[in-house]
LUMSELO-654587 format. One line per 2 residues: number of its first residue (from 1); for each residue y, z, x of C-alpha. Coordinates in pm, 1 decimal, padded with zeros to 6 digits. Example, Ala and Ser with C-alpha at 12.3 -4.5 7.8 and 13.67 -1.06 7.14 Angstrom:
// residues 2
1	-00450.0/00780.0/01230.0  -00106.0/00714.0/01367.0
This chain:
// residues 371
1	-02572.0/-02152.1/01876.2  -02598.7/-01982.4/01538.7
3	-02291.3/-01936.6/01314.2  -02287.7/-01560.9/01371.4
5	-02288.8/-01608.9/01749.5  -02014.8/-01867.9/01722.1
7	-01807.0/-01624.6/01517.8  -01847.7/-01348.5/01774.7
9	-01742.1/-01582.9/02052.6  -01432.5/-01701.8/01869.2
11	-01357.4/-01353.7/01749.5  -01315.5/-01243.2/02110.0
13	-01161.3/-01556.2/02263.6  -00950.9/-01698.2/01982.5
15	-00857.2/-01429.3/01734.5  -00807.9/-01125.7/01951.2
17	-00614.1/-01302.4/02224.5  -00431.6/-01568.1/02023.7
19	-00351.5/-01415.3/01684.4  00020.7/-01404.5/01759.4
21	00029.8/-01778.0/01843.0  -00180.4/-01865.4/01539.3
23	00053.2/-01684.4/01303.0  00355.6/-01860.7/01455.9
25	00219.1/-02217.1/01419.5  00130.9/-02345.7/01071.2
27	-00109.1/-02607.3/01205.7  -00303.6/-02345.1/01400.9
29	-00298.0/-02113.6/01101.2  -00454.6/-02380.3/00877.8
31	-00718.3/-02450.5/01141.7  -00780.5/-02077.3/01174.1
33	-00829.7/-02039.3/00797.5  -01061.0/-02341.1/00793.3
35	-01263.5/-02189.5/01074.7  -01299.2/-01858.9/00891.5
37	-01412.7/-02026.5/00571.8  -01645.5/-02287.1/00720.5
39	-01775.7/-02177.1/01061.4  -01803.7/-01799.5/01016.1
41	-02119.0/-01639.6/00883.7  -02153.2/-01692.7/00509.0
43	-02098.7/-01389.9/00284.2  -02287.4/-01360.6/-00040.2
45	-02079.8/-01360.0/-00359.7  -02266.4/-01044.3/-00459.9
47	-02088.7/-00860.0/-00178.6  -01756.1/-00901.3/-00360.4
49	-01607.4/-00830.6/-00700.7  -01293.8/-00941.2/-00884.6
51	-01036.7/-00675.8/-00979.8  -00674.4/-00685.2/-01098.1
53	-00444.8/-00503.8/-00858.0  -00110.8/-00331.5/-00925.9
55	00076.9/-00657.2/-00862.2  -00125.6/-00814.4/-01148.5
57	-00322.5/-01038.2/-00913.7  -00687.8/-01110.4/-00977.4
59	-00826.8/-01051.3/-00631.7  -01162.2/-01060.4/-00457.2
61	-01249.4/-00736.5/-00277.8  -01562.8/-00581.4/-00124.5
63	-01791.8/-00417.5/-00378.8  -01792.5/-00097.5/-00174.9
65	-01529.9/-00115.7/00103.7  -01632.0/00059.6/00424.1
67	-01330.5/00008.8/00652.5  -00997.0/00057.5/00475.7
69	-00642.3/00036.0/00611.8  -00364.0/00197.4/00405.7
71	-00014.6/00064.0/00473.1  00120.3/00240.6/00163.8
73	00133.6/00621.2/00148.1  00026.1/00676.9/-00211.5
75	-00267.2/00439.7/-00160.9  -00400.3/00660.1/00118.2
77	-00370.4/00964.2/-00106.1  -00562.6/00793.8/-00387.3
79	-00839.9/00701.5/-00144.4  -00858.7/01067.5/-00037.4
81	-00866.0/01227.2/-00380.0  -01123.1/00980.1/-00510.7
83	-01364.9/01077.7/-00236.3  -01340.0/00777.4/-00003.8
85	-01133.5/00929.0/00277.2  -01417.2/00879.2/00524.0
87	-01382.7/00503.3/00466.2  -01026.2/00496.9/00597.3
89	-00981.2/00357.9/00947.6  -00603.5/00323.4/00981.2
91	-00312.1/00451.0/00772.5  00066.5/00431.9/00792.8
93	00167.9/00778.4/00668.9  00039.9/01086.7/00848.1
95	-00146.2/01313.3/00604.0  00009.9/01646.2/00511.6
97	-00123.1/01975.6/00652.6  -00281.4/02043.0/00311.7
99	-00452.2/01702.9/00314.6  -00605.8/01787.9/00652.0
101	-00718.3/02128.5/00521.1  -00871.4/02002.2/00196.3
103	-00995.6/01669.0/00334.1  -01087.4/01736.9/00700.7
105	-01244.0/01391.3/00730.0  -00886.5/01257.9/00749.7
107	-00851.5/01399.1/01101.1  -01040.9/01101.2/01239.5
109	-00812.7/00841.4/01077.8  -00572.9/00676.1/01321.5
111	-00203.7/00655.5/01224.9  -00060.4/00305.6/01274.8
113	00302.6/00262.1/01384.9  00521.4/00110.8/01114.8
115	00465.2/00169.3/00745.7  00486.2/-00193.9/00638.4
117	00298.6/-00364.5/00918.4  -00030.4/-00347.7/01093.9
119	-00209.1/-00446.2/01412.7  -00421.1/-00744.4/01314.2
121	-00614.6/-00756.2/01640.0  -00711.6/-00392.9/01605.0
123	-00818.6/-00447.3/01244.9  -01043.0/-00735.5/01344.1
125	-01197.0/-00531.2/01626.0  -01271.7/-00248.2/01385.8
127	-01410.8/-00489.7/01123.0  -01165.2/-00378.8/00855.6
129	-01265.8/-00513.3/00515.4  -00970.7/-00403.0/00296.2
131	-00595.4/-00355.5/00346.7  -00391.7/-00167.4/00083.2
133	-00021.8/-00245.7/00076.1  00299.5/-00246.3/-00127.4
135	00407.9/-00608.5/-00186.8  00511.5/-00793.5/00126.4
137	00369.4/-01145.4/00080.2  00442.2/-01267.1/00432.3
139	00271.8/-00960.2/00575.3  -00047.5/-01003.1/00374.2
141	-00088.6/-01370.9/00462.9  -00201.8/-01286.0/00813.9
143	-00473.4/-01051.2/00684.3  -00599.0/-01306.4/00434.1
145	-00598.3/-01572.1/00704.6  -00819.1/-01347.0/00917.4
147	-01063.9/-01300.7/00631.9  -00952.6/-00944.3/00549.8
149	-00920.1/-00870.4/00179.3  -00593.9/-00719.1/00053.8
151	-00496.3/-00525.3/-00257.1  -00160.4/-00404.3/-00387.1
153	-00160.5/-00033.1/-00472.2  00194.3/-00023.0/-00610.2
155	00459.9/-00281.1/-00700.6  00816.0/-00150.2/-00735.6
157	00934.0/-00468.9/-00904.8  00680.1/-00414.8/-01182.6
159	00756.5/-00049.3/-01242.9  00732.6/00053.7/-01611.6
161	01045.8/00043.5/-01826.2  00948.4/00290.0/-02099.1
163	00787.8/00632.1/-02090.6  00484.2/00507.3/-02282.1
165	00441.2/00225.3/-02029.5  00478.4/00473.7/-01743.6
167	00196.1/00688.3/-01879.9  -00026.7/00382.7/-01921.5
169	00067.9/00240.3/-01581.1  00014.5/00570.8/-01401.6
171	-00338.4/00601.2/-01537.9  -00399.1/00232.8/-01472.8
173	-00320.7/00290.4/-01104.3  -00573.1/00574.1/-01079.4
175	-00837.7/00369.1/-01261.1  -00760.9/00067.6/-01041.9
177	-00841.5/00271.3/-00732.3  -01152.9/00402.3/-00900.4
179	-01268.0/00045.8/-00965.0  -01161.2/-00073.3/-00620.8
181	-01329.4/00193.0/-00409.0  -01684.8/00168.3/-00533.9
183	-01922.2/00335.6/-00778.5  -01868.2/00695.5/-00659.9
185	-01491.8/00674.8/-00708.9  -01490.0/00542.0/-01065.7
187	-01610.7/00860.9/-01244.0  -01363.5/01066.2/-01038.5
189	-01080.3/00841.6/-01157.9  -01193.2/00869.3/-01518.2
191	-01213.1/01248.2/-01489.5  -00859.6/01253.0/-01349.4
193	-00724.4/01050.5/-01641.9  -00889.6/01277.7/-01898.0
195	-00724.9/01580.9/-01735.9  -00393.3/01396.7/-01717.7
197	-00407.2/01315.9/-02089.8  -00490.7/01674.3/-02181.8
199	-00208.3/01827.7/-01979.3  00054.7/01568.0/-02066.2
201	-00020.3/01603.5/-02438.2  00046.9/01974.7/-02399.2
203	00375.0/01917.8/-02212.7  00495.6/01639.8/-02442.2
205	00420.1/01843.9/-02753.4  00691.6/02082.3/-02632.9
207	00945.6/01855.7/-02461.0  00945.6/01546.7/-02681.7
209	01132.8/01734.6/-02954.0  01421.5/01834.9/-02726.7
211	01739.0/01641.2/-02808.8  01910.2/01459.3/-02521.8
213	02215.3/01687.1/-02546.0  01992.7/01990.5/-02494.4
215	01820.6/01856.7/-02185.0  01949.0/01987.2/-01847.9
217	02095.9/01715.5/-01627.9  01884.2/01660.1/-01318.2
219	01943.5/01508.8/-00977.1  01672.9/01434.7/-00722.8
221	01741.2/01361.4/-00356.0  01594.8/01393.6/-00010.6
223	01384.9/01087.2/00051.0  01351.7/01047.5/00430.3
225	01537.8/01377.4/00471.7  01865.3/01241.9/00329.5
227	01991.4/01433.5/00020.4  02167.8/01116.1/-00096.3
229	01848.7/00906.3/-00091.5  01713.9/00915.1/-00445.7
231	01499.0/00727.7/-00697.4  01669.3/00533.4/-00974.9
233	01598.1/00386.1/-01315.9  01231.0/00343.8/-01413.9
235	01121.4/00523.5/-01097.5  00849.8/00786.3/-01083.5
237	01109.4/01065.9/-01071.0  01289.6/00923.1/-01374.3
239	00977.4/00938.0/-01590.3  00845.5/01264.6/-01445.6
241	01178.7/01429.6/-01528.1  01186.2/01287.8/-01878.8
243	00831.4/01410.0/-01941.5  00940.3/01756.4/-01826.5
245	01236.9/01761.6/-02065.5  01521.6/01672.5/-01829.6
247	01809.1/01423.1/-01837.8  01765.5/01226.7/-01515.1
249	02107.2/01123.9/-01383.1  02009.3/00860.6/-01119.6
251	01855.7/00648.1/-01395.4  02209.1/00504.8/-01423.8
253	02127.5/00289.2/-01118.5  01856.9/00027.1/-01171.5
255	01665.5/00049.3/-00847.5  01341.4/00215.5/-00746.6
257	01497.6/00368.9/-00433.8  01871.1/00402.3/-00375.9
259	02134.7/00565.8/-00159.6  02436.8/00736.6/-00318.8
261	02781.2/00841.4/-00199.8  02886.4/01207.4/-00196.7
263	03141.3/01137.9/-00468.2  02877.0/01021.5/-00715.5
265	02687.3/01348.2/-00689.5  03012.0/01539.9/-00740.5
267	03092.7/01331.9/-01049.7  02747.6/01388.1/-01195.4
269	02763.2/01763.5/-01120.0  02399.9/01821.4/-01224.7
271	02263.5/02134.7/-01389.7  01951.7/02126.4/-01172.4
273	01880.7/01968.3/-00833.4  01535.0/01893.6/-00696.9
275	01521.9/01831.7/-00322.5  01225.8/01662.4/-00157.0
277	01012.2/01896.5/00048.9  00914.7/01604.6/00270.3
279	01137.0/01629.0/00578.3  01449.7/01834.9/00642.9
281	01634.5/01742.1/00323.5  01718.4/02096.8/00212.6
283	01869.3/02185.5/00549.3  02076.7/01865.5/00542.3
285	02184.1/01938.9/00185.1  02310.6/02283.7/00280.0
287	02517.5/02142.9/00566.5  02756.3/01960.6/00332.9
289	03036.7/02202.1/00229.8  03144.2/01971.2/-00054.2
291	02832.1/02049.0/-00249.6  02893.5/02422.9/-00278.0
293	03106.7/02344.0/-00583.5  02817.5/02179.9/-00768.6
295	02706.2/02357.8/-01083.4  02341.5/02363.2/-00971.4
297	02437.6/02523.3/-00638.4  02664.8/02784.2/-00797.4
299	02393.6/02880.8/-01046.5  02107.3/02889.5/-00797.4
301	01932.9/02589.8/-00953.8  01839.3/02398.9/-00637.9
303	01464.2/02368.1/-00590.2  01250.9/02228.1/-00309.2
305	00967.2/02013.1/-00442.0  00625.9/02126.9/-00315.7
307	00403.7/01913.0/-00097.1  00030.3/01940.5/-00140.2
309	-00212.4/01666.8/-00045.6  00086.6/01434.9/-00077.7
311	00457.6/01461.7/-00163.7  00460.6/01545.0/-00533.8
313	00747.5/01315.7/-00631.9  00591.3/00987.4/-00513.5
315	00333.7/00912.2/-00783.8  00109.2/01167.7/-00616.8
317	-00215.6/01273.3/-00778.0  -00035.8/01607.7/-00806.1
319	00200.6/01453.5/-01060.2  00017.8/01667.3/-01319.0
321	00115.4/02007.6/-01173.1  00453.1/01862.3/-01069.5
323	00555.2/01780.9/-01426.6  00444.8/02127.7/-01539.2
325	00636.9/02279.3/-01244.6  00955.3/02097.0/-01346.7
327	00908.0/02177.4/-01716.7  00887.3/02550.5/-01637.7
329	01212.2/02529.3/-01439.2  01398.6/02320.0/-01696.0
331	01269.8/02504.1/-02005.2  01137.9/02845.9/-01898.9
333	01120.0/02979.0/-02255.8  00905.5/02687.7/-02374.3
335	00658.6/02726.2/-02088.1  00658.4/03101.1/-02039.0
337	00284.3/03114.1/-02111.8  00193.8/02895.8/-01813.2
339	00140.3/03041.1/-01465.4  00187.3/02786.1/-01188.4
341	-00063.9/02943.6/-00949.6  -00329.9/02929.9/-01219.5
343	-00236.6/02572.5/-01311.3  -00257.5/02465.7/-00949.3
345	-00590.9/02633.6/-00877.4  -00744.9/02491.8/-01194.4
347	-00614.0/02144.7/-01116.3  -00756.3/02139.6/-00763.3
349	-01087.9/02274.6/-00884.7  -01140.6/02059.2/-01195.2
351	-00984.7/01735.8/-01069.8  -01022.7/01732.2/-00691.3
353	-01328.7/01955.0/-00669.7  -01152.9/02175.8/-00413.0
355	-01123.3/02554.3/-00402.6  -00769.4/02682.6/-00353.6
357	-00702.4/03055.5/-00317.0  -00411.4/03249.6/-00467.5
359	-00249.0/03258.3/-00124.2  -00297.6/02883.3/-00081.4
361	-00140.9/02816.3/-00421.7  00156.7/03038.0/-00337.4
363	00215.4/02856.5/-00009.7  00190.9/02511.3/-00167.7
365	00446.1/02609.5/-00433.4  00678.3/02739.7/-00160.1
367	00631.5/02415.3/00036.7  00464.3/02602.0/00321.1
369	00168.4/02475.7/00529.7  -00173.1/02640.6/00523.7
371	-00225.8/02946.0/00740.5
């Protein structure tokens, strides 16, 4: 029996029906790994390349992955916007209505239950060749043991600690996906970074001169629909807000994601509040009578963050219009010359290669789905 026939036989009888037992028993796991490396059909080195992922690992991945599983939401979005959505097989976060409208190929992608896990048997059946994740070492071991390549798309423990590092790291993530996803994706990633540099230079030329005392204090909440779930120090929201000319209050807590108490928000008493548009966070925010005394509420400075292809506040590709959106709210006089509908339409056209109408742009900015 040839190696390829042997592999098919074991694939059905051993892997698909015994994966759970293999992963529970170290001795079986070692035997399983040995089998994959020695008995299975050989793969030419030319079929793989070495890249450095966002957890700073030098990893071996397919040259042009064809069957991708995304267990990390922002990773799925990067695959979409870089033109490889048709390569996705499974993903953990259901795409937004705008993602389905602009990238209809996503309608065929199956949503897997559980954001930080995956069905190994199903992946083997579908011949998955790449899993994108946010660091969970024990979780990735089972994929590697089954011969499935893995790559980290974001590592919270390695989040940047200065604004300059954030800018570099943000572009590095886009370029990493461009390198990872094959030759068609790389020029798209480079085009994105050029546009990012152009727009952020424009924003920073205006906001970098604003003294800290003149920056409005900002609170962000609403992750998972809870107004008290926020992002802390060195998070994406911290740096996005600083770029836009705000004083981000939750930076006082050194955690990527965090949960606050009501009293902390009352003590901070922010000038401006941004509420996630992902879920029912605004409705839940309004239900708390304590918060009617907040300065931002009294002055009508509570804003729902738009959702486009992805939620804007989670290192989305739409970070570019998001920072401009925040800058116009925080410093309307400095950014009076910019029209958000125009910015959004130009962004989608020049960066994503998608046509967005005036009505579409209005609905995105109001956090409304497509008609």
